[in-house]
N, C-alpha and C positions, 0 to 999 in steps of 0.2 A: 764324438758319436752321441747324438741326442738321446738315444735310449739309455746310454750309460749315465748321462747327466740326470735324466729323469729318475733312474733307478737309485742314484745316490741321494737325490732329494727325498724320495720316498723312504729310503733306508734311514736317513737322518731323522725324518719325521717319526718313524717307528721308534728309533732309539731315544729321541727327545721325549716322546710320549711315555714310553715305558720307564725311562729314567725319572721323569716327573712323578709318575705313580710310585716308583720305588723310593724317591726322596720323601714323599708324604709318609710312606710306610716306615722308613728309617727314622724320621723325626718323631713319629708317634710311638713306634716300638721302643726307641731309646728312652722314652719316658715311662713306658709300661714295664720294661724289663730292666734288670740290673746289668751293669757291665760284666759281672761274673757269669750271668745266664747267657748273655750274648756271646761272651768268650767261649763258653762251653759249646754252644751251637756252632761257632766258627770252626772249632777244632773238629767236630763231627762232620761238618760240611767239607772241610779240607780233606779228611780221610775218604769220604764218599766221592769227592771230586777226583781223587787219584784213581779210584776203582772205575769211575765213569769213562776214563780215557780208554779202557779196554772194551767197553760195550759197543762203541761205534766201529772200532778196528780200522779207522781211516776210510770207511766205506763212503761217507758223505762226500769227502773231497775227491775220492776216486770217481764217483758218479758225475761230479761237476767237471773234472778235467779230462775225462775219457773222450777221445776224439770220435770213436765209433761205438755208440752205446746201443747194444742190442737187448732184446727181451731176455735172453739167457743170462746176460750180465746183470740185469736188474734182479732176476730171480736169485742168482747166486749172492748178490749184495744183501738181499733180504735174509737169506739163510744164514750168512756169516754174521750179520748183525744180531739175529736171534741167539745164535750159539754163544757169541762172545758176551753179550749183555747178560744173558741168564747165568752163564758160568761166573762172570764177575760178581753178579749179585749174590749168588750162592756162596762164593768164597768170602765175601764181606759179611754175610749173615752169620756164617759159622765161625767167623773170627771175632764176633762182637764182644764176647766175654774176655778174650785175650787182650783186645784193645782197651777195654774198660779197666782191666787190671793194670795195664801199662801206665795209664793216667790216674790210677787209683780213684776212679770216678764211676760209680755204678750207673749213674744216669745215662752214660754213654751207650749202654746196651739198648735201651728203649729208643734212643735217638736213631741209632743205626738200623734197628728193626723197621722203623717207619720209613726211613729213606730208601731201604732196599726195595720197597714197593715200586719205586720209579724204574728200577731195572727190568721189571716185568713188562712195563708199558712202552719203554723207549723204542724197541724194535718196530713197533707199529707207527712210529712217528719219524725217526731220524732219516730213513731213506727217502721218504716222501718230501720232507723238508729240503733235502739236497736236490731232488728233481725240480722242485719249484724254483730254487735258486738258479739252477742250470738254465731254466727257461726264463729267468729274469722276472718271475711273477712276484715282484716285491710289494705290489699293492695288496695282494691277498695276504702276504706275510704280515703286512702292517696291521690289518684288521685282526688277524689271529693273535698276534702278540699283545696288542692292546687289551683285548678281551681277557687273555690269560693273566696278564699283569693285574688287571682289576680283580679277577677271581682270587689271585694269590694275596693281594692287599686285604681284601674283605675277610678271607679266612684267617690270616695272621692276626689282624686286629680284633676280630670277634673272639678268637680263642685266647689271645693274650689278655684281653679285658675280662674274660671269664675265669682267669686263674690257671690257665694251662702252662704258663711260663715258657721255657725254652721249647717245649713240645709244639707250641703254636707255630713256630717257624718251620719245623719239620713237616707238619701236616699241610701247611700252606704250600710247601714245595711239591707235595704229592698232588694237591689240588691243581697246581699250575700244569704239571705234566699230564694229568688226566684230561684237563680241558684242552690242552694242546693236541693230544691224541684224537679226540673227537672232532675238533675243528679241521685239523690237517687232513684227516681221512674224508671229510666232507668236500674238500677241494682237491682230492687226489687226481693227478693227471690220468687220462684214459689209459695210457700205456703202462701205468704203474699198478694196474689191477692184475697182479700175477701171483702165482703160487710159489712157494719155496722150491729151489732146485739147486743142484750142485755143479751143473755144467758151467765151465769158465771160472770155477772157484779159484783155480791156481793163479790166474791173472790178477784177480782181486786180492788174493792172499799175499802175493808178492808185494804189491803196492801197500796193502793194509798193514803188513807186518812192520815195514819201515815207518809208515805214517803213525801207527799206534805207538811204536817205541819212541818216536820223536815226541809225540803228544804226552806220553806217560812221563818222560823225562822232564818236559816243561811243567806239567801239572804238579809232579812231585816237588820240583824245585820251587815253584810258585807258592805251594802250600807248606813247604818245609819250614818257613819262618814261623807260621802259626803252630806247627807241631813241635818245633824245637823250643820256641819261647814258652809254650804251654808246659813243656817238660821242665825247663830250667828256671823260668821266672814267674810261672803261674798264669791262670786264665785271665786275670785282670790285665796283665801285660799284653796278652794276645789281643784283648779287646781294644786297648789304646793303639797298639800298632796297626791292627786291622782297620780301625777307624781312619787313621792317618793314611794308610795305603789305599783305602777305599776312595778317599778324596782325590788322590793322585791318579788312581785308576779311572776316574770319571772320564778322562780323555784317553789315556794310554790303552785302556781295555774297553771301556763301555762305549765311548763315542767312536773310537776307531773300529769297533766291531761293525758299526754301520758302514764304514768305508770298506772294510775287509770283505764283508758279505757281497759287495758289488765287485770289488777288485779282483777276486779270484775268478769268477765267471767271465768278467770283462777281459782280464789278461788271457784266460784260456781261449776265449773267442778270438782274440788277436793272434794267438799262436796258431789256431786252426786256419787262420787266413794268411799265415807266414809273414806277419808284420814284425818290424824291429821294435823291441820293448825298451831300449835304452832311454830315448827321449820321453816316452810315455811314463816310464818309471821315475825319472828325474822330476818331471813336472808334477806327478802325483805326490811325491815326497814334499815338493815345494808347497803344494796346496795343504798338506798336513801341517807343516811347520808354521805357516802363517797364522794358523789358529792355535796350535799347540803351545808355541813359545810364549805368546802373550797370556794365554790361559794360566800356564805354570807360574809366570812372573807375578800375576795378580793374586793367584792362590797363595803363593808364598808370602807375599806382603800382608795380605788380609786373612791369614789362616785363623787367627784368634776370633775375629768377628764372624767368619763363616762357620766355624765350629759351634760358636755360641748360638747362632741363628738356627742352624740345622739340628743340633743334637742337645743343646743345653750346656750349662757351665760345668756339669759333672764330667764332661769329656775334654776339658781344657788342657789336660795333661798331654793330649795328642798333638798339640800345636807345634812344639819343637820338632817332632818327627815329620810333620808335613813340610816344614821349611827345609828339611834335608832332602826328603824324597822328591821334591819338585825338580831337583837337578837330574835325578835319574830319569824322570819323565821327559825332560827336555832332550836328553840324549836318545831316549827310546823313540822319539818322533822321527829320527833319522833312519831307523831300521824297521819301523813298524810294519811296512808293507813288503819286506824282503821275502818272507816265506811264501806270500801269495804269488810273487813273480816267479820264484824258483819252482813252486808246485805247478803253476800253469804251464811251465816248460817241461814238466815231467822229471825235474831234478830232485826227486824225493830223497835220494841218497845224500845229496849235499845238505839238505835240511837236517837229516839225521846226524851227519857228522858235525854240523854246527852245534846242534843241541847237545851232543855228547861232550863236546869241549866246554861249552858255556855252562851247562847245568851241573857238570861235575865240579867245576870251580865254584859255582854258586853254593852248592851244598856244603863244600868244604869251608868256605868263608862263613856261611851261616852257623855252622857248628862252633866255629871259633868265636864269632861276634856275639852270638846269643848268650854265651856264657859270661859275657862281660856286661853288656847293657843293651837296651833297645836302640840307643843312639848309634852304637857300633853296628848293629844290624842294618840300620838305615844307610850308613856309610858304605857298608859291604855291598848293598844293592847298587849304589852308584858305580862302584868298580865293575860289577857284573854287567851292567848295562853298557859301559864303555867297551868292555871285552866283547860283548855281543855285537857291537857296531863294527869292531875290527874284523871279527871272524866272518860276519855277514858280508862285509865288503870284499873279502878274499874270494868268496864263492860267487858273488855277483860280478866280480871282475872276470872270472872264468866264463860265466854264463852269458853276460850281455856287454862286457867291456867297461863296466863302471869303475871309475877311479876316485880315490878319496878327494882329491882336489876339485874334481868336477862336482861332487856332491856338496862340498862346502861352498864353492863359488855360486852354485845354483840356488843356495839358500841365504845369501847375504841380504837379499831384499826382505826376507822374512825377519831377519835379525833387526833390520832398520824399522820394520813395522812394529816389532816388539818394543823397541826403545821409544818410539813415538807414542805407543799406546800407554806406556807407563809414566810419562811425564807428569800428568795431572794427579794420578794416584799417589806417586811418591811425594809430590808437593803437599797434597792433602794429608798424607800420613804423618809427615814431619812438621808441617807448618800451620795447620788449621788451629785455631784457638782451642784451649783445653775445655772451654765451656760447650763446645760442639760434641754431642754424644756420638758413640761409636756407630750407631745405625745410620745417623745422618751423614757422617763422614764416609761410611761405606757406600751409600747410594750416590753421593756426590762424586766419589772416586769411580764408581761404576759407570756413570754417565761420561765422565772425562776419559775413562778407559775406552769406551766405545767410540767417542769422537776422535781420540788419538789414533785408534786403529783405522778408522775410515780415512783420516788425513794421511796416515802412513802409506796405505795401499794406493792412494791417489797420487801422492808425490813420486813414489818409486815406480809407479805403473806396474805393480805386481800383477801376475797373470789373473789372480782372483778379481782384480779391479775390472777387467774386461768381462768376466763372467757375470759380476754383479750389474755392470752396466747393461749387458745384454738382457738380464732378467727384468730390471726395472725400467729400462728405456726401450726395450724391445728391439735392440739392434742385432744385426748379424754378428755372431761371435767371431772375435779376432783370433782367439787361441782355441785350438781344438785338442781334446784329449782322446787318445786311443782312436784317432780318426782313420 
């Protein structure tokens, strides 16, 4: 479907642009703030992130996947978002002193106070963003997100260089959300100009309760590593682990967010047309792994150089953790789109059950591992990601007939591409003369990596090869996705 391809390209352009802006900010902030200051903010952001799972109450995903969206349902969605967001913000605000006491860090109070401002603004943003995604208005979202990212970068750097320390990151977050609210409302769809209302609230609440519970479990588990490490090993340990996890999340979370933004409305559109999702899902995963696996392999090999370039030598302690976490990322590429497929079919109950199983195990493993070392915390994440794959496959088999061997066979070509892309980087890493500096070696390997990837997709005739051929040679596509 051409509109899906175009939307994915635009979504990737948005993600690349905002990531590039974010990288610039991270590299500069890492030199303006100490690891302890960044670790302190990371813990506060993790706590706020858990509370933010309540504020949307699954309303965004409901608006995207709902087959028959009426004005009453949009009104109820706005009302529910207001109630949940403001209540969650109030609970977080009045808990700030208790949280600060738990971490024995008084600065946490002010950080949470500032971030609570976002909860007041989000109800005027989140439902409209969902409607824009439902209508596949990704070009508008591209412009909005780039402007907001630039505003956040400017505010964070200005305040950090003026001596505001960790507070600069909190105020930058508020600036981002404020900018988002103004720009999103300027592009609000005509049908979205509604007043709050309660009619149809039960329909949304039923979906939202399960979606929110699932999201809360995921957010708690994802941020639990920061919270537990901060409690047992200190804020500096949080900073190094977060930096390593952040690099791995460049693909698993950040780049895949661009795909997921399109995948849910595209899968939902396919369901509304009564199309079979099995082949579309397998091919979508195949498109993910052909980029993900080479990315993780290169990141693991050159973790030291990448961290030095991006953050400086003061962050080199994070290198061993990156080299462990890349294996978790590679496993995650096989199930990254599973929730989108299940949600598009309305199987929110299967998503909830999956999260209950996986995240319960994740929290238990983290409590055990974080008391030993950061390395053990990283190994625990690999186990959790593999468990997530097995549980996800169980529910996808029930929903679309997906079997494990089919998933593996359909991605053998991506494994071949990964091997081909790493030939020159591995040779460069181990056999280039010692007089060649790290930066030169890195760029030589990067060029060899890109050439190996292109050769790999060409030799095995990976589906992405035909898409690239269509783009650059203007041929009619041989492989169709969600057609």
